[in-house]
TIKOLFI-871950 format. One record per residue (C-alpha): z, x, y. Coordinates in steps of 0.001 Angstrom, whole numbers, plus 524288, in hexadecimal, padded with zeros to 5 digits. Layout:
# TIKOLFI-871950
ZXY ...
//
This chain:
# TIKOLFI-871950
3446ABCB9E7B56A 341A0BC4117C1D8 338F0BCB4B7CB89 33EB9BCEB77D927 33AB5BC4A47E2E3 3320CBC9B57EDF9 3396CBC0D97F7B0 34620BC78A7F488 33FD6BD5467F5C6 33A4FBD1B6802C4 34787BCC608079F 34E29BD86E803D9 343DFBE130809D5 3448BBD9AF816D8 35398BDBAC816EA 352F6BEA1D81451 34864BEC2F81E2D 34FDBBE4488289A 35C07BECD7825A7 35472BF92982767 34E6FBF4E683432 35B22BF04F83A09 36341BFBD6835B9 36715C06D183E76 36463C153B83A5A 36F36C1B7483249 37921C230583A02 3848BC2B9183729 38DFFC1FF18388B 38C7FC182282C28 38FBAC09A082CC6 39D1BC06018280E 397DCBFF8F81BD9 38F85C0B8881799 3901EC0FBB809BB 3925DC1C9480351 3945BC20127F5AE 39906C2D807F807 3A65AC2AA47FDBC 3B0E7C21257FEA1 3B55DC20E27F0A8 3C390C1FB57F48E 3C198C1A42801C4 3CAA6C0EF1805BD 3C468C014A8053F 3C94ABF6DF80E7B 3CB19BE97080746 3CF5DBDBEB80A64 3D53CBD8A47FD48 3E19EBD32180413 3DA1ABCBFC80E98 3DCE5BD728817F1 3D758BE4CF8192F 3DD43BEF53810FD 3D865BFAB88084F 3D794BFA907F952 3E289C04807F7E3 3EB9BBFD9880143 3E986BF01B7FB66 3F3EFBEDFF7F06A 3EBAEBE6CC7E6B4 3E2AABEAE87DBCC 3D519BEB7E7E1DD 3C88CBF26C7E1F6 3BF7DBF3847EDCD 3B1BABF8F57EE2F 3AC06BFB887FB9C 39DE0BF90E7FEC2 39BD7C07747FFC4 3A09DC09277F1C1 3984BBFD587ECDB 38C4EC03C07F232 38FCEC11677ED4A 391D3C0C027DFB2 385ABC038B7DFEA 38D72BF75A7DD67 38651BEB627E1AA 38C02BE0E27D82B 39986BDBEA7D553 39820BDFA77C6C8 39912BEE197CAB9 3A4FABEB617D2EB 3AB7ABE4427C7E3 3A87EBEEEA7BE31 3AEA0BF9667C701 3BADCBF1F27CA23 3C6F5BF2437C0D3 3CCBCBE5B37BCE6 3C073BDDB37BFF3 3B72CBD8BE7B56B 3ABC9BCF967B43D 3A3A1BC6717AC5B 39594BC6D47B0BB 38800BC2A97ACF8 380E4BC79D7B911 381EDBC65A7C840 388F8BBA4D7CC45 38DF5BB84D7BE2B 39A37BC05E7BF31 3A895BBC787BCF6 3B2E2BC59E7C27E 3BF7EBC80D7BB4C 3CB74BD0667BEA2 3D746BD5237B7A7 3D4A8BCD827AB46 3D365BC0037B1C5 3C717BBB8E7AB6C 3BFCCBB02F7B23D 3B7E0BABB87A658 3C041B9F627A570 3C20CB95CA7AFF1 3B92AB92967BB61 3BE0FB9C407C592 3BD9BBAB1F7C646 3C984BB3CF7C536 3C4A6BBD0D7CF89 3C1DFBB9187DD78 3B4FFBBD467E386 3B34ABBE0D7F275 3A829BC1437FB97 3AFE0BC58380767 3B8CABB96180962 3B0AFBB04B80189 3B63EBAC007F42F 3AB8EBAB1E7EA15 3B2E3BA7DC7DD9F 3B1ADB99317DBF1 3B90AB923A7D0FF 3ACB0B8B337CC3C 3ABF6B846F7BEF8 39F02B8B787BBAD 398A2B98347B90E 398A0B9B977C817 3A757B99D77C8BF 3AB1EBA72C7C40A 39F30BAFF87C680 39EC4BB70B7D3CE 39305BB8BA7DC7A 38D25BC5F47DAF5 388EBBCAA47E86C 3827ABD7DD7EA43 38C9FBE1607EFDD 38424BE80A7F9FC 38AD4BE9D78076B 39849BE5CE80339 3A3D7BEB5380A0A 3AC42BEBD67FDDD 3B012BE4937F134 3BE52BE1CE7EF42 3C3A9BDF807E14E 3D164BDA0D7E168 3D813BD9F77D458 3E302BD0867D0A3 3E557BC2D27D61B 3E14ABC0A37E409 3E644BB2B77E402 3EDF9BB3F07F0AF 3E30EBB81D7F9C6 3D6F8BB42E7F1CB 3DB03BA84B7EA29 3D588BA24D7DD9E 3CBF2BA93B7D538 3D232BB6637D94A 3DCC3BB73E7CF41 3D720BC37D7C89A 3D259BC96A7D503 3C8FFBC8EA7E02D 3BBBFBCF307E371 3B771BCF747F155 3A9F6BD3DC7F6E4 3ABE0BD7E3804A2 39F46BD87580CEA 39C48BE15F81855 39DF6BDA2382512 39369BDB2282F84 395ADBE671838CD 392D2BE4DB84770 3930ABF3C0849EE 38511BF61D8465F 3795FBF3E383D17 37BC3BF7A082F55 3726ABF611823C5 3710BBF964815A1 366D9BF7E080AD0 36816BFABE7FC87 35D6ABF9AA7F22C 35D59BFCCB7E38C 354B1BFCC47D816 35887BFE077C9C6 354A8BFBC97BB68 35C5ABF5DF7B0A4 35A96BFA847A329 354EDBEFD679A89 35336BE8417A73E 34AFEBEA267B327 34AD4BEE277C1A8 355C5BEAFE7CA9E 35536BEC307D95B 3586FBE7327E68D 35FA4BEA267F349 36908BE6257FD93 368E2BE72580BEA 3731ABE5F3816E2 37159BE501825B4 37D06BE47782FA9 37903BE02183D28 38230BDFF0848E5 3813EBD373850F3 387FABD8AA85D54 39509BDFE285DE8 39C99BD55A85638 39379BCFC484CDE 38B31BD48884150 382A5BCFC783658 3822ABD5BE8286A 3781DBD1C281E7E 3769ABD66381033 36BFEBD32780760 36A0CBD64D7F8A8 35EA6BD4267EF72 35FBABD9907E213 35974BD7D17D453 3601FBDC0D7C789 3576DBDC277BB66 35BBCBD5C07AEE7 35D9ABDBA27A172 360BFBCFCD798F1 35580BC9AF79177 35416BBB5E78E51 34DE3BBA327811F 3482EBACE677C91 34734BABFA76DA6 33C70BA46976727 34530BA19875AEC 3533ABA1F075EF1 35C52BA50975395 36620B9A5975148 374A9B9DCA7506B 37B24B9F817433C 388ACB9F2773DBB 38D17B90E473F83 39BF3B934A7410A 39E71B903B74F3F 39D3BB816A750C4 398DEB7A8D758FA 38E97B8559759E3 38520B865B74EC1 3849AB951374E10 38E43B9FAA75195 38488BAB227504F 378B7BAD697588A 36BB4BAFE3751D8 36407BBCC475279 35E73BBA4876000 35B00BC93A761B2 350DEBC8897569A 34B98BBA72758FF 33DB9BB87A75D71 33C60BB8EA76C37 334E4BAED0773ED 3364BBB57878158 33EBCBC017787BD 342DFBBF8879618 346F4BCD4F79A78 3513ABD0907A372 354F1BC2747A71C 361BDBC57A7ADC6 35C27BCB497BA33 362D7BC83D7C6EA 35DE8BC6B07D4E7 367EBBC6E37DFC1 36663BC4807EE0F 370DFBC2F17F82E 37295BC2BD806B2 37FC2BC4DB80DB8 380ACBC38D81CE8 38CD8BC4FA824AC 38E79BC22C83386 399E0BC81883B23 39E67BC33884813 3A9FDBC92384F2C 3AAADBC1B885C32 3B82BBC7A385FC2 3C0BABD27A85AB8 3C931BC88C85391 3BEE1BBFD684D3D 3B524BC35B842C0 3ABD7BBA7583BB5 3A3F1BBDE282FAF 39A50BB482829DD 393D6BB7B981CA8 38842BB1FB81557 3853ABB60480770 37A3BBB1387FE8B 37707BB6147F07A 36DA2BB2317E5E7 36E06BB79C7D8A1 363EEBB41A7CE49 36598BB8F37C07F 35C12BB6BB7B589 36677BB6147AAED 373CCBBAA07A79B 37763BC8BF7A569 37AC9BC53C7973D 37581BC83B78962 3777DBC0CD77D31 38144BC4477729C 37BC7BC3D6767EB 3735DBCC43767B9 37B3CBD424771F3 377F1BDF9777AF6 36D1BBE4FE77246 36447BDCF977AFF 3680ABD79C78855 362E2BC99D78664 3656CBBBA378534 35E92BB4C477A49 35A80BA64B77B2F 353D5B9BFD772E4 34D08B964077F1E 3476CB9AD478B87 35273B98287957C 35469BA1327A0CE 3626DBA3597A634 3617ABA59D7B4E9 36C72BA6C47BE4A 36B9BBA4067CCF4 377B0BA6267D5E9 3775EBA3197E4A8 382E4BA6107ED2B 3840BBA3287FBE6 390BFBA6DC80393 39413BA415811C4 3A0C6BA91C817C8 3A749BAA77824B3 3B2AABB33982767 3BA19BB26283458 3C520BBBEC83831 3CD32BBAD48442E 3D767BC589847EA 3E36ABC00684E8A 3EE67BC8AF852EB 3F503BCCBC84644 3ED64BC3DD83D24 3DF78BC19B83922 3D97CBB4368356B 3CEA3BB38B82B88 3C5F6BA862827B9 3BCC2BA9C181C21 3B3A2B9E8581A36 3A97BB9EA780F54 39FC8B95C780862 397C2B99527FCB3 38F03B92E57F2E6 38A05B97DC7E606 37F8DB91DC7DC90 37F63B98407CF4B 375AAB93547C518 37314B98907B73F 36CB4B93FD7AA73 37046B97E579C51 368B8B962E78FFD 37050B8CDC78726 3662FB8AEE77CAE 36D56B934D7722C 37AFBB8D73774C6 37623B7F2677491 36E31B81CE76847 37A01B879776166 383D4B7D7E765FC 37C80B70D2763A0 374CEB74EB757D2 36769B72F275D14 35B1AB7404754B3 354DDB7D2475E90 35796B849476ADE 35442B7D8677761 354E6B823078590 361FFB7EC078C13 362BBB85757996B 370FBB843479CE6 37298B856A7ABC8 37DEDB85C57B51A 37DA0B840A7C3B3 389BBB87447CC07 3885EB83BE7DA6E 3951CB86B07E1A7 39A1EB88AC7EF80 3A701B8B5C7F5C7 3ACBFB8AD58036A 3B904B93328061D 3C17DB965E81217 3CC4BBA02381348 3D410BA1CC81F6D 3DE44BAC4482053 3E747BB35082A0D 3EAF3BC1E8827BB 3F4A2BCA3582F36 3EF52BD648835D2 3F62BBE25A83B6D 3FFE0BEC02834CA 40BB3BE33683326 413A8BE50F82670 410C1BD68182407 40284BD352820EC 3FDC6BC5FD81C26 3F1F2BBD61819D0 3F1B3BAEC08183E 3E6DFBA5078165F 3E0DEB980C8118B 3D5C1B96BF807F3 3CCCDB8BC78047C 3C153B8A697FB7B 3B893B7EFD7F7C9 3AFE7B81FC7EC2F 3A5D1B78DB7E591 39CF1B7BA27D9DD 394A0B745A7D04B 393A9B790D7C23E 386C2B73F17BD6E 381D3B757E7AF41 374C3B713C7AA65 36E9EB721379C98 36533B6919795A2 359B9B67D378C34 35451B5AD078723 35401B6126779AF 362B2B5F9677952 362EFB512677C15 36546B4E8E76D94 37306B549476E58 37722B48DB7767B 37785B3AC4771D6 36A27B34CF7721F 36518B31AB77FC5 37100B36E3786AB 36B84B446478AF9 35D01B446578B3E 35C3DB504F79389 36436B5820789F5 36EDBB5C6879381 37758B664278CD9 381C8B67C1796FB 38056B64777A5A4 38B5CB647F7AF18 38DEFB62FA7BDD0 39B9DB67267C171 39F35B67757CFAB 3AB3DB6F7D7D1CF 3B396B70967DDE1 3BFAAB787F7E17C 3C6E9B791D7EE2A 3D107B84257EFBB 3DB88B862B7FA69 3E415B91677FC1E 3EDFEB971680579 3F1C6BA56E80428 3F9D4BAFDC80A7B 3FD70BBDCB8081B 40731BC68980F97 40B0CBD45A80E13 416DABDB858145A 418B2BEA5C81502 4271CBED51812E8 423C3BFB87815F6 416B4C02AB81817 41685C04F980966 41B8ABF7AE80365 41441BEAC980505 416A1BDD887FEF0 40BE1BD3367FE62 40DB3BC4E27FA91 403C1BB9E77FAC8 40132BAC7D7F5A9 3F604BA3477F47D 3F6C9B945D7F323 3EAC5B8EBF7EC80 3E65CB80D07EA8B 3DA0BB7CDF7E385 3D3BCB70A37DE54 3C75DB700D7D62E 3BF98B64857D173 3B40AB647C7C7FB 3AB08B599D7C3BD 3A67AB5C807B573 399B3B55097B38D 392E9B58947A71E 3890FB527379DA6 38096B56BF79202 3817CB59A07839A 38C5DB641B7855C 3941BB5B7578EDA 39EF2B51E978C41 39523B467978BD9 38B24B4D4978371 38088B459878A52 37A45B44AC797EB 385BFB3CAD79C69 38E67B43377A613 39CDAB45EA7A436 3A3BEB46F07B186 3B139B4C477B29F 3B954B4FD47BEC0 3C28CB5AE77BD68 3CC64B5FE57C7A9 3D591B6B887C7E3 3DE5DB70DF7D23B 3E9ACB7A087D426 3F194B81047DE78 3FBA2B8C4B7DEC3 3FF87B992F7E416 3FA9DBA7127E1CA 4050FBB0EC7E68E 4037BBBFF57E819 40D80BCAA87E99C 40A40BD8FC7EC34 412D8BE4B27EEBA 40C91BF1417F2BC 411B3BFF217F58A 40A43C08F37FCEB 41173C15C47FE7B 40567C1C75803F3 3F7AFC18F880795 3F37CC1EB47FAA5 3FBD9C16097F1B9 3FDA0C076E7F09A 405CDC01477E613 40663BF28D7E41E 40AB0BE7607DBC8 40528BD9A57DB81 408A8BCC5D7D608 3FEE4BC23F7D8B0 3F984BB5347D38C 3EB91BB04C7D27D 3E5ADBA3CC7CDE8 3D866B9D5E7CA40 3D541B8EB67CB72 3D3C9B86667BFD8 3C734B7EF07BC9E 3C07AB75377B3E3 3B976B75337A730 3AD6AB6DC97A355 3AECDB641F79864 3A8C1B677278B61 3A336B5D8E78166 3ABFEB57F377772 3A1D5B4FF67701D 3938AB50B176D46 38B98B5C7B76891 39196B65A87719A 39FBDB619976ECB 3AAC9B6AAA77153 3B550B61FD76BD0 3B7F1B6AA375FC8 3B854B76FB76814 3C1E9B70B97710A 3CAA1B6B00766A3 3CB52B7935760B1 3D32BB7D4076CCE 3DA85B709C76DE4 3D271B68EB77797 3CA11B5CC47776A 3C339B60217845D 3C246B6B9C78DA8 3CD3AB6B6A79821 3C73FB66287A517 3CD7AB70E57ACFC 3D566B7D797AC6A 3E025B81F67B553 3E12DB8DCC7BE33 3E5A0B9AD97B8DC 3ED6DBA4C67C01C 3F2B3BB2817BEEA 3FE12BBACE7C355 3FA98BC8F67C5E8 404C0BD4187C572 3FF53BE13A7CA4E 40348BEEA57CE1A 3FA6FBF8CF7D3C3 3F864C05437DBC5 3EE4FC0ADC7E4D7 3EEFAC19937E6B5 3E755C24037ED0A 3E972C32567E94E 3E3F2C3FB57EC07 3E1B7C3CB97FABA 3DB10C2F857F79B 3D0E4C35417EE03 3D77AC2EAC7E249 3DA0AC201F7E23C 3E113C18D47D75A 3E2BCC0A737D84D 3E8D3C038F7CC90 3EFD1BF7247C8F6 3F68DBF0967BD5B 3F66CBE21F7BC63 3FB9ABD6B97B379 3F5A0BC8E77B4B2 3FBBABBCDC7AEEA 3F17EBB2647AD6F 3F5BEBA3CE7ACDE 3ECDFB98E37A77A 3E105BA22F7A4E8 3D4BBB9AEA7A6F9 3CCB5B9EBE79A8F 3C003B99FB79454 3C1E7B937478702 3B5C6B93E477E94 3B3B8B87BE775AE 3AC8AB88EE7692E 3A251B7EC976E00 39D64B88757782A 3A46BB838B78458 3AE6FB8AE978CC7 3B973B8505794A2 3C449B8B0B79CD5 3D26FB894F799BD 3DEDBB8EC979F0D 3E0DCB9768792B5 3EE6FB9C4D794EB 3F5D7BA80379A4C 3F028BB5C679AEB 3F245BC31F7A0B0 3EAEDBCE937A57C 3F022BDCE97A83F 3EBBABEA257AA7D 3E9D9BF6067B366 3DF0DBF8C47BDB4 3DBC3C05EB7C337 3D208C0B9B7CD22 3D112C1A497CF71 3C839C21137D8F1 3C830C2FD17DA5E 3C0DFC37C97E440 3C0EAC43FC7DBCC 3B8F7C4C217E5B6 3B1BCC48FD7F207 3A5AEC46217E95E 3ABB7C409D7DC35 3B29AC331F7DB60 3B7C8C2D147CEEE 3BC12C1F337CCCE 3C2A8C18EA7C17F 3C7D7C0B2A7C030 3CB5CC02187B549 3D48ABF7BE7B067 3DA2BBF2207A34C 3DC62BE3DF7A1C6 3E41BBDCAC7972A 3E172BCE27798EF 3E48ABC31078F0C 3E91FBB52C78DA5 3F678BB5967875A 3F99ABA6ED78670 3EF48B9CAB7843A 3EFECB8E58787DD 3ED91B83DB77CE4 3E02DB7DE277B4E 3D83BB8A0C77E3D 3D5F0B8F33770DF 3D9F1B9C8B775C5 3E311BA59676EC4 3EC00BAF69775F5 3EBB2BBA5177894 3DE5ABB96C77DA6 3D724BC35778612 3D2E7BBE4D79314 3C43ABBE5079296 3BAC8BC6E879A58 3C4B5BD18F79DA3 3C17BBDF6C79B2B 3CD13BE68479506 3CA25BF28379DE3 3C058BF7B57A789 3BE7BC05787AC7E 3B575C09A67B7D6 3B2A5C17467BBEE 3A965C1EA07C4FB 3A5BEC2CA27C850 39FC4C2EAF7D5E6 39A5CC3BAF7DA78 39562C3D3C7E876 39009C49927EE4D 387C0C4D9B7F9C7 379A4C50AC7F794 37322C565780320 3757CC52288114A 37CFDC453B81307 3795CC406280562 382ADC3D517FA56 38016C3B017EC12 389CFC324B7E566 389DBC308C7D6A3 39254C25E47CFED 394CFC234A7C1BB 39D17C17447BEC6 3A17EC111D7B204 3A6B0C03A57AEC3 3ADE4C01A07A198 3B262BF3C079E32 3BACBBF0EC79231 3B975BE6607880C 3B9A6BD79078C7C 3BC05BCB7D78479 3B2CEBC05978861 3AF5EBB2DE782FC 3A324BAB8E77F96 3A3C9BA28A77408 3AC48BACEC76D78 3B409BB7D077385 3AC84BC47577583 3B12CBD268777AF 3A906BD90D7822D 3A8A3BE77777F80 3ABDABF2447897C 3A084BF79E791F4 39E25C038379A68 394AFC03877A63B 390EBC10187AD17 3897BC10927BA39 383DFC1C367C0E4 37FC1C1D6D7CF8B 37B9BC28967D7F1 378B2C27157E65A 37397C2FA67F118 379A3C2C6C7FE78 373D5C317980A92 376DAC2B3A81785 373F2C1D108173B 36B5DC1E2A80AC2 37047C1CD17FC73 367D3C1F3B7F056 36DDCC1C957E360 369F3C1D8B7D50E 3720DC15297CB8C 372DCC12337BD21 37B67C062F7B999 3802FC04A17ABCE 37C75C12937A853 37EEBC10E87998C 377A7C03D67991E 383C0BFCB77939A 381F6BEE3378FEA 38F3CBE979793A1 39403BDBA17912A 39B6CBD58F79C92 39E9DBC859796E2 39A97BBDFC78CE2 394D2BB0C379096 39A99BB15A79E1B 38EC6BA9BB7A386 38F1BB9EF079901 38FA0B911E79E01 389BBB8A9E791E4 38EC2B8ACD783DA 39522B96F577E39 38FD5B98FC77098 394C6BA1A976530 387C0BA7A176257 38484BAD8C76FEB 38B64BB4DF77A79 384E9BB9C078712 38A59BC6A778C07 38A47BCA2279A88 385C0BD82E79C3C 38347BE2A17A606 376C4BE8C77AB95 370A2BF39B7A350 36E81C01267A82E 3689EC00377B5F8 363D9C0BC37BE18 35E5BC0B9F7CBA9 35E74C10217D9B4 36572C0B3D7E5EA 36212C0DDD7F3F9 36B0EC0A907FF45 369C2C0CF980DBC 37329C0995818D1 36F7AC0937826F8 
//
């Protein structure tokens, strides 16, 4: 476990001290963004899901919104907790910054683009990168957010590519010119079989005159690890030679082999971020908001353990001493400008971000098994993914109370990334023809990737009566992607240090329509039906060797190919949905539910070759269907119950030739069902003090995943407990996460960017039982 750096502790102390000095004394009038865990369970949340302000209950789409107040009351600081409490949303994750979002059975394990859009305010953060970074979202701390919006179903009309399963929006608090506001939050906890966690966040809001303000948020946190890295002095070779070209199908007994060295708790995480927003409102009509965001995540290793031996010990076993660090740096700059004309508002959202994700994996075991080496040698397999994107959206939206409301706009994005892979050891030079690879390069690549996207969109609604509203929209999209595939090394097409350079291009254009009919007989009931289309761009595949010691020719011929297809096409879905949103018992009972059916064309799916490589193909035609329900009941003034869940049946019904797949095939990484529930009890204790106790439970059904073989991930159940004392601006909380100390499996080999091998799987897992204290103070 890395020690906390004194520099970071000093910076956080300075930030908190400055906050305290600048803050005004607490008054009876709490700021608009104050938190309270004792109230507001069924309060209306204003959202901007349709690019205009509305409430959750009046927005005729399937969605979940969690306010900043609710996030604080639940102790939610990371996206994983949001995902686990939202029906229809699932994930594959191996730690912060290593998370793929999926919704309604639309897995993103295949392809190079995500199936769920991810936004920070108006900044799109879901790049279609042909690398690990392409589908994993940034993982910002959620302190001082205004709300999180989760929109289920395709949002291709207003949000474009990568949002065919849904969209997640993080909406930040804007600077407030009305006065000085500030908040601090600190916590300390301990993880069973791990170590001490701790850190804090601070916010200061400073008026800069009557029409300007600055808001700064800073976070510094440390999470201990619980996964050990065990280096064996005599690594047991694989046995059972029935899975050519690998020498052994069964891993040796690593759990009882002699140990050379053990590194405890290697998957520790340090996170630091800063978010600063400046608001200028020179006139009543014009508002400008500029935002800067910077975040650094350093992780000592993946949240993964080896199978075999399995969860009896949270560990990765290695024949050599190779660390697996991860470093993820994100910088975002954005400018939002809004001008209110008479009857219409104009919005310009400009953003630029860059991200650099680097990671290393230990490939010694897979290289030994694949190439039949006489001994294990260190092969650190590294990937570096620098990327950046500029985007611009300009839109006009009607205002006022006319029966006709509309929004129309233009979108442009210019994305660049470079997928770099590095792996070498001179001991491997003998695997290439003599003298052709003296450095023993296993596989190196440098793959610049570029995609430009254009779109024009419009959506209009008309109220035929106060109760009946029809909405129609369409988005025209056009994209072109280019990639230079430059590779060399033993496992490349050349088999030597000579370079193979290929230029690959893909492009497409089309339309995404949407139709929605809603009926609102009263403010307490909304009924709706939606038909909408979503899409995801196609991409490119890396070439695989068809000769030499790492040849995949036999594996390709087994599925009717002589080489991996250079590219794969876009996939798309049609979504058919009906739903209702009802408030009963004077607003104390809320029931929101929907039933959907998705038809998925040209499913982008990973195909696993027996030689250890993966490639993406348009596997065929699939479907996904099921119900989603959210229920909140304010049983008494003190007692609130919530229950939500979904069931998803998702499969590929017709497969394309030359994939080796057999229909029907379950779509990978999709839980068949999830159920979330909570019990919250709040009561007064003494003068102006409230004690809030919360017990929550997340139950996730079985999942089919894929490594070298298919793997059935079992169900898991996670229970959390939190009790907090709220008195004025102060909150003191005691919490226990994962009360039953469940070792859940989220996914299998979702971080792998080297060879899949039959003898080993690496399972992503959750944090063991963690208990601690949290202190918050708002000024």
